[in-house]
TORNUTI-397547 format. One record per atom (N, C-alpha, C): residue in three letters; x, y, z. Coordinates in pm, whole numbers, padded with zeros to 5 digits, always signed. Example, Ala and Ser with C-alpha at 12.3 -4.5 7.8 and 13.67 -1.06 7.14 Angstrom:
2
Ala+01319-00569+00780 Ala+01230-00450+00780 Ala+01320-00330+00780 Ser+01285-00225+00708 Ser+01367-00106+00714 Ser+01290+00003+00787 
REM end
This chain:
211
Met-03003+05544+11555 Met-03078+05632+11566 Met-03148+05759+11536 Asp-03300+05807+11537 Asp-03385+05827+11426 Asp-03335+05877+11325 Trp-03202+06020+11386 Trp-03227+06110+11285 Trp-03154+06037+11189 Met-03076+05971+11154 Met-02985+05870+11099 Met-03054+05794+10971 Arg-03176+05745+11025 Arg-03250+05673+10955 Arg-03349+05783+10905 Asp-03338+05862+10954 Asp-03386+05972+10860 Asp-03305+05986+10735 Ala-03192+06035+10742 Ala-03140+06081+10665 Ala-03105+05933+10542 Arg-03084+05852+10609 Arg-03108+05745+10488 Arg-03207+05768+10400 Glu-03348+05801+10488 Glu-03460+05751+10353 Glu-03464+05903+10285 Lys-03410+05968+10304 Lys-03411+06138+10227 Lys-03332+06064+10145 Ala-03218+06044+10143 Ala-03089+05996+10076 Ala-03102+05950+09934 Arg-03205+05787+10060 Arg-03291+05716+09877 Arg-03382+05775+09788 Phe-03471+05890+09839 Phe-03542+05949+09763 Phe-03526+06046+09653 Ala-03440+06139+09747 Ala-03330+06218+09606 Ala-03214+06193+09553 Trp-03223+06050+09578 Trp-03129+06043+09414 Trp-03184+06001+09285 Pro-03324+05947+09285 Pro-03371+05884+09183 Pro-03391+05985+09142 Ser-03477+06089+09215 Ser-03502+06275+09127 Ser-03377+06317+09071 Leu-03270+06309+09144 Leu-03123+06373+09016 Leu-03127+06255+08908 Ser-03153+06145+08913 Ser-03124+06033+08846 Ser-03224+06096+08706 Ala-03352+06162+08749 Ala-03482+06206+08639 Ala-03428+06262+08601 Asp-03391+06400+08640 Asp-03351+06534+08630 Asp-03247+06524+08490 Arg-03102+06402+08522 Arg-03034+06405+08440 Arg-03102+06389+08340 Ala-03150+06234+08325 Ala-03245+06168+08189 Ala-03280+06289+08085 Val-03357+06402+08173 Val-03480+06495+08144 Val-03412+06547+08027 Ala-03285+06640+08087 Ala-03159+06679+08075 Ala-03088+06625+07912 Arg-03097+06503+07940 Arg-03044+06440+07796 Arg-03146+06415+07698 Leu-03243+06374+07705 Leu-03368+06379+07614 Leu-03346+06518+07565 Val-03363+06645+07623 Val-03342+06742+07554 Val-03273+06787+07453 Gln-03126+06715+07541 Gln-02999+06757+07452 Gln-03000+06652+07327 Thr-03067+06539+07262 Thr-03116+06454+07208 Thr-03181+06497+07096 Leu-03270+06558+07176 Leu-03380+06625+07083 Leu-03336+06765+07009 Cys-03244+06855+07041 Cys-03160+06973+07012 Cys-03070+06939+06893 Val-03013+06850+06917 Val-02931+06787+06816 Val-02994+06665+06682 Ala-03099+06657+06692 Ala-03159+06656+06596 Ala-03288+06715+06532 Ala-03345+06797+06603 Ala-03394+06939+06543 Ala-03275+07030+06450 Phe-03144+07041+06506 Phe-03081+07090+06418 Phe-02993+07010+06315 Val-02950+06920+06324 Val-02921+06797+06192 Val-03042+06827+06102 Thr-03195+06750+06147 Thr-03263+06766+05990 Thr-03327+06978+05888 Leu-03279+07051+06079 Leu-03312+07249+05989 Leu-03162+07211+05910 Ala-03042+07175+05922 Ala-02923+07191+05793 Ala-02939+07075+05684 Ser-02966+06986+05697 Ser-03064+06885+05626 Ser-03111+06923+05533 Gly-03257+07035+05555 Gly-03333+07061+05490 Gly-03235+07188+05397 Cys-03162+07274+05474 Cys-03129+07444+05363 Cys-03056+07320+05315 Ala-02958+07235+05336 Ala-02874+07221+05236 Ala-02984+07124+05107 Thr-03047+07114+05072 Thr-03126+07058+05022 Thr-03181+07182+04943 Ser-03238+07271+05016 Ser-03318+07384+04913 Ser-03250+07458+04860 Thr-03090+07430+04890 Thr-02999+07558+04859 Thr-02980+07546+04675 Leu-02955+07619+04609 Leu-02984+07677+04459 Leu-02864+07673+04451 Thr-02821+07558+04307 Thr-02642+07558+04234 Thr-02636+07617+04207 Pro-02542+07700+04215 Pro-02477+07806+04114 Pro-02495+07775+03954 Ala-02567+07939+03905 Ala-02558+07957+03761 Ala-02478+07889+03711 Asp-02497+07846+03571 Asp-02422+07830+03457 Asp-02352+07941+03381 Arg-02480+08036+03402 Arg-02407+08151+03319 Arg-02522+08315+03364 Ala-02418+08349+03441 Ala-02453+08525+03472 Ala-02415+08665+03418 Tyr-02494+08728+03424 Tyr-02426+08884+03369 Tyr-02590+08963+03468 Thr-02534+09030+03471 Thr-02591+09181+03526 Thr-02584+09282+03461 Gly-02628+09412+03462 Gly-02571+09581+03434 Gly-02727+09604+03434 Arg-02665+09711+03321 Arg-02793+09851+03352 Arg-02825+09828+03219 Phe-03003+09854+03228 Phe-03054+09910+03040 Phe-03154+10008+03017 Ser-03156+10048+02962 Ser-03223+10159+02901 Ser-03291+10121+02831 Ala-03448+10156+02802 Ala-03510+10102+02667 Ala-03624+10207+02666 Thr-03642+10219+02504 Thr-03714+10395+02498 Thr-03801+10320+02359 Thr-03914+10331+02328 Thr-04068+10263+02320 Thr-04129+10386+02170 Phe-04169+10337+02072 Phe-04250+10455+02011 Phe-04360+10368+01984 Ser-04458+10423+01983 Ser-04527+10381+01882 Ser-04677+10488+01840 Gly-04652+10531+01708 Gly-04737+10636+01707 Gly-04623+10749+01731 Asp-04728+10891+01802 Asp-04657+10970+01852 Asp-04601+10949+02015 Lys-04663+10851+02061 Lys-04592+10839+02174 Lys-04502+10788+02208 Arg-04417+10878+02316 Arg-04285+10744+02348 Arg-04278+10728+02502 Asp-04231+10635+02543 Asp-04188+10539+02652 Asp-04068+10520+02726 Asn-04029+10553+02815 Asn-03850+10478+02833 Asn-03873+10432+02947 Ala-03765+10350+02943 Ala-03760+10240+03171 Ala-03592+10251+03152 Ser-03642+10294+03249 Ser-03460+10209+03296 Ser-03382+10144+03386 Gly-03317+10079+03448 Gly-03285+10032+03576 Gly-03142+09931+03533 Arg-03185+09869+03618 Arg-03074+09709+03597 Arg-03117+09588+03582 Phe-03050+09510+03542 Phe-03102+09349+03541 Phe-03025+09280+03516 Ser-03087+09156+03586 Ser-02984+09053+03632 Ser-03059+08892+03542 Leu-02960+08854+03519 Leu-03001+08723+03340 Leu-02907+08637+03439 Glu-02984+08509+03464 Glu-02912+08377+03502 Glu-02955+08238+03452 Val-02894+08165+03376 Val-02950+08027+03324 Val-02883+07931+03401 Arg-02971+07854+03390 Arg-02969+07700+03505 Arg-02981+07594+03405 Gly-02927+07551+03368 Gly-03039+07434+03210 Gly-03030+07475+03148 Ala-03186+07438+03126 Ala-03265+07490+03066 Ala-03383+07613+03090 Lys-03323+07640+03231 Lys-03389+07749+03264 Lys-03365+07864+03296 Thr-03412+07928+03216 Thr-03344+08143+03252 Thr-03426+08172+03319 Leu-03377+08286+03426 Leu-03428+08413+03538 Leu-03420+08519+03468 Leu-03492+08636+03436 Leu-03447+08780+03379 Leu-03500+08826+03510 Glu-03459+08926+03545 Glu-03499+08973+03676 Glu-03472+09162+03613 Leu-03611+09270+03639 Leu-03550+09386+03604 Leu-03523+09502+03702 Ser-03527+09600+03687 Ser-03552+09681+03862 Ser-03491+09800+03848 Ser-03568+09904+03917 Ser-03520+10026+03869 Ser-03410+10086+03945 Pro-03382+10211+03886 Pro-03232+10267+03945 Pro-03234+10292+04123 Leu-03369+10269+04177 Leu-03379+10284+04329 Leu-03367+10119+04369 Gly-03370+09999+04299 Gly-03361+09872+04291 Gly-03521+09769+04349 Asn-03624+09863+04338 Asn-03720+09829+04346 Asn-03742+09733+04198 Thr-03820+09584+04250 Thr-03894+09471+04089 Thr-03979+09559+04007 Leu-03851+09552+03899 Leu-04035+09612+03760 Leu-04072+09415+03703 Ala-04050+09375+03694 Ala-04053+09248+03620 Ala-03930+09134+03654 Arg-03990+08995+03692 Arg-03969+08870+03707 Arg-04009+08806+03569 Ile-03921+08731+03539 Ile-03923+08645+03413 Ile-03869+08450+03481 Glu-03953+08403+03465 Glu-03888+08270+03462 Glu-03928+08190+03334 Val-03869+08068+03228 Val-03824+08026+03185 Val-03812+07927+03209 Glu-03894+07817+03157 Glu-03835+07675+03114 Glu-03902+07549+03020 Pro-03795+07499+03017 Pro-03940+07403+02894 Pro-04060+07400+02920 Gly-04138+07428+02747 Gly-04294+07443+02788 Gly-04381+07543+02859 Gly-04264+07632+02835 Gly-04359+07825+02901 Gly-04254+07883+03000 Ala-04365+07966+03044 Ala-04257+08076+03100 Ala-04411+08084+03165 Arg-04331+08231+03299 Arg-04434+08302+03401 Arg-04360+08410+03446 Ala-04430+08508+03429 Ala-04398+08665+03487 Ala-04474+08712+03536 Thr-04400+08787+03648 Thr-04465+08884+03714 Thr-04392+09009+03756 Ala-04491+09146+03723 Ala-04458+09253+03718 Ala-04471+09326+03869 Ala-04430+09420+03824 Ala-04393+09520+03990 Ala-04581+09512+04038 His-04636+09466+03985 His-04721+09494+04104 His-04802+09390+04132 Met-04802+09224+04112 Met-04745+09129+04148 Met-04853+09075+04047 His-04905+09116+03952 His-04954+09039+03914 His-04883+08972+03811 Glu-04917+08783+03816 Glu-04854+08748+03732 Glu-04939+08695+03601 Val-04841+08650+03479 Val-04911+08609+03375 Val-04896+08479+03252 Arg-04890+08394+03230 Arg-04811+08257+03193 Arg-04891+08273+03035 Asp-04703+08170+02963 Asp-04756+08213+02853 Asp-04620+08053+02783 Thr-04654+08049+02683 Thr-04592+07930+02595 Thr-04507+08025+02525 Asp-04518+08129+02495 Asp-04382+08195+02436 Asp-04360+08297+02489 Val-04256+08345+02515 Val-04146+08400+02676 Val-04191+08576+02603 Asp-04119+08561+02472 Asp-04138+08700+02411 Asp-04267+08763+02423 Ala-04351+08708+02376 Ala-04482+08730+02375 Ala-04546+08787+02486 Leu-04491+08686+02591 Leu-04530+08723+02774 Leu-04506+08833+02831 Thr-04337+08878+02757 Thr-04263+09028+02812 Thr-04398+09143+02774 Gln-04435+09120+02621 Gln-04530+09272+02576 Gln-04644+09255+02673 Gln-04685+09089+02744 Gln-04826+09143+02781 Gln-04790+09219+02935 Leu-04658+09213+02949 Leu-04665+09247+03101 Leu-04589+09394+03118 Leu-04503+09365+03033 Leu-04428+09598+03020 Leu-04524+09632+02880 Gly-04571+09574+02779 Gly-04618+09672+02737 Gly-04539+09667+02644 Trp-04402+09577+02596 Trp-04324+09641+02471 Trp-04259+09498+02512 Pro-04217+09428+02380 Pro-04155+09310+02363 Pro-04011+09296+02419 Leu-03935+09190+02476 Leu-03853+09212+02529 Leu-03786+09040+02468 Pro-03668+09067+02439 Pro-03600+08927+02353 Pro-03577+08836+02469 Val-03594+08775+02551 Val-03594+08726+02618 Val-03506+08576+02595 Ser-03579+08500+02467 Ser-03537+08443+02399 Ser-03380+08444+02372 Gly-03378+08480+02340 Gly-03278+08510+02263 Gly-03142+08558+02311 Leu-03152+08643+02476 Leu-03054+08733+02507 Leu-02945+08693+02583 Ala-02965+08534+02633 Ala-02840+08533+02683 Ala-02702+08469+02609 Asp-02755+08430+02476 Asp-02698+08381+02392 Asp-02623+08486+02338 Trp-02675+08596+02273 Trp-02642+08778+02238 Trp-02554+08839+02316 Leu-02606+08775+02444 Leu-02505+08828+02565 Leu-02319+08737+02576 Glu-02339+08674+02453 Glu-02196+08585+02466 Glu-02171+08673+02291 Gly-02239+08755+02256 Gly-02177+08750+02161 Gly-02195+08686+01992 Gln-02341+08566+02034 Gln-02339+08486+01908 Gln-02524+08483+01893 Pro-02579+08385+01754 Pro-02667+08391+01760 Pro-02735+08274+01848 Ala-02847+08295+01934 Ala-02934+08147+01949 Ala-02959+08044+01843 Pro-02900+07922+01888 Pro-02864+07810+01789 Pro-03004+07745+01752 Gln-03000+07744+01624 Gln-03131+07655+01547 Gln-03232+07725+01551 Arg-03228+07849+01506 Arg-03272+07965+01493 Arg-03261+08034+01367 Thr-03299+08096+01289 Thr-03223+08144+01197 Thr-03169+08284+01160 Ala-03019+08310+01142 Ala-03018+08470+01181 Ala-02877+08505+01061 Arg-02880+08636+01075 Arg-02743+08687+00943 Arg-02663+08717+01076 Val-02539+08777+01024 Val-02406+08785+01091 Val-02302+08847+01069 Glu-02277+08950+01075 Glu-02141+09042+01054 Glu-02037+09016+01128 Arg-01861+09037+01133 Arg-01800+09032+01185 Arg-01684+09138+01176 Glu-01619+09198+01296 Glu-01537+09325+01225 Glu-01370+09228+01356 Ser-01260+09255+01276 Ser-01162+09176+01335 Ser-01184+09035+01417 Gly-01282+08961+01376 Gly-01311+08840+01393 Gly-01390+08840+01505 Arg-01454+08923+01577 Arg-01523+08936+01663 Arg-01688+08985+01583 Val-01808+08919+01614 Val-01895+08993+01548 Val-01943+09093+01631 Ala-01947+09204+01520 Ala-02011+09299+01571 Ala-02211+09338+01568 Leu-02257+09242+01462 Leu-02442+09276+01468 Leu-02449+09119+01410 Ile-02638+09108+01511 Ile-02676+08988+01443 Ile-02790+09022+01415 Glu-02887+08951+01307 Glu-03025+09015+01285 Glu-03111+08830+01331 Gln-03173+08869+01416 Gln-03225+08746+01480 Gln-03406+08778+01471 Asp-03466+08655+01528 Asp-03605+08718+01589 Asp-03655+08768+01569 Gly-03644+08911+01411 Gly-03685+09028+01405 Gly-03575+09171+01492 Trp-03463+09107+01529 Trp-03429+09200+01652 Trp-03275+09284+01558 Thr-03245+09376+01572 Thr-03126+09394+01522 Thr-02976+09398+01650 Ile-02896+09334+01671 Ile-02796+09363+01789 Ile-02696+09372+01726 Arg-02668+09499+01773 Arg-02543+09562+01723 Arg-02423+09536+01904 Ile-02292+09521+01866 Ile-02240+09478+01918 Ile-02071+09594+01899 Pro-02117+09692+01988 Pro-02009+09802+01955 Pro-01850+09769+02079 Glu-01886+09678+02113 Glu-01759+09731+02266 Glu-01764+09554+02358 Tyr-01672+09510+02371 Tyr-01667+09344+02390 Tyr-01523+09381+02555 Ser-01600+09325+02632 Ser-01498+09280+02735 Ser-01386+09219+02718 Glu-01301+09163+02785 Glu-01178+09100+02732 Glu-01105+08991+02805 Ser-01179+08946+02915 Ser-01136+08887+03006 Ser-01279+08845+03114 Pro-01363+08725+03071 Pro-01346+08680+02937 Pro-01410+08737+02847 Thr-01374+08728+02717 Thr-01412+08836+02582 Thr-01539+08837+02579 Arg-01627+08820+02549 Arg-01762+08900+02549 Arg-01860+09059+02533 Pro-01983+09065+02475 Pro-01954+09199+02515 Pro-01965+09263+02605 Arg-01973+09423+02620 Arg-01992+09473+02773 Arg-02089+09587+02721 Arg-02095+09628+02585 Arg-02223+09713+02522 Arg-02265+09644+02414 Leu-02417+09624+02423 Leu-02519+09638+02325 Leu-02645+09686+02284 Met-02640+09702+02175 Met-02746+09784+02136 Met-02861+09717+02027 Leu-03033+09678+02083 Leu-03076+09593+02041 Leu-03184+09692+02013 Glu-03265+09677+01852 Glu-03374+09783+01805 Glu-03412+09688+01760 Arg-03586+09671+01718 Arg-03673+09607+01642 Arg-03806+09696+01596 Pro-03789+09738+01461 Pro-03931+09793+01484 Pro-04085+09756+01470 Ser-04182+09858+01488 Ser-04286+09864+01537 Ser-04357+09747+01442 Thr-04460+09630+01472 Thr-04544+09568+01443 Thr-04732+09623+01426 Ala-04812+09560+01392 Ala-04934+09554+01418 Ala-04959+09576+01575 Asn-04917+09452+01639 Asn-04895+09474+01747 Asn-04801+09473+01875 Ala-04754+09561+01849 Ala-04587+09618+01882 Ala-04551+09767+01860 Pro-04534+09826+01963 Pro-04430+09963+01933 Pro-04312+09914+01930 Ser-04206+09991+01797 Ser-04131+10006+01760 Ser-04001+09976+01931 Val-03857+09906+01918 Val-03806+09960+02060 Val-03657+09929+02068 Ser-03628+10082+02138 Ser-03483+10069+02122 Ser-03420+10009+02290 Leu-03331+09919+02258 Leu-03313+09872+02388 Leu-03127+09876+02405 Arg-03103+09952+02508 Arg-02895+09972+02533 Arg-02909+09853+02659 Leu-02821+09836+02644 Leu-02716+09734+02794 Leu-02635+09700+02798 Val-02572+09774+02935 Val-02437+09752+02932 Val-02416+09656+03092 Val-02274+09563+02996 Val-02325+09463+03100 Val-02167+09480+03233 Asp-02168+09434+03328 Asp-02118+09463+03425 Asp-01970+09404+03374 Asp-01861+09412+03436 Asp-01746+09350+03427 Asp-01744+09255+03485 Pro-01721+09109+03423 Pro-01769+08964+03507 Pro-01618+08960+03635 Ala-01532+09034+03626 Ala-01441+09001+03696 Ala-01386+09154+03785 Ala-01559+09223+03798 Ala-01503+09327+03953 Ala-01606+09220+04091 
REM end
């Protein structure tokens, strides 16, 4: 009968279409899975490893140059990863004041206005950036209550703890320690003026590592 022959013809042409739709769906699914795996792999590769040492807290700096006095305050974050160090300073409102990256062979820094400077001497670089020297090269060690290694230093102790360090032209006083772990809680850093730099008085209050 004609109507049965027509039905068979329609069925014969309908099935390939359905199979094609399924094939397309499987292809799309495969591509989506591949894209997800690639993206996840890329994210895993770019993830930063945890810092070897990390410190956060508040800072207050006062500089004197002749009759001129300047003040700056806010928060700091210091991270050490192997031979690399990252220091960030931010205002009390959270705006970035400076970002300083140190690695073997040199350092680079960016100020709030996004101007980047580079130098092989990180402490000289901070003076270019901030207008006053910041002792980045020794800071991570001083925050541990010890002088930077392989550089001349004078150390005074009280009750078995380092109370004063003189190094790199800075005098570092440590009037208070945290108990767990035992490391400086408050530091007072001072450096006299030179022909090219103002005198600096820097106060650091380190966040409790257990908080």
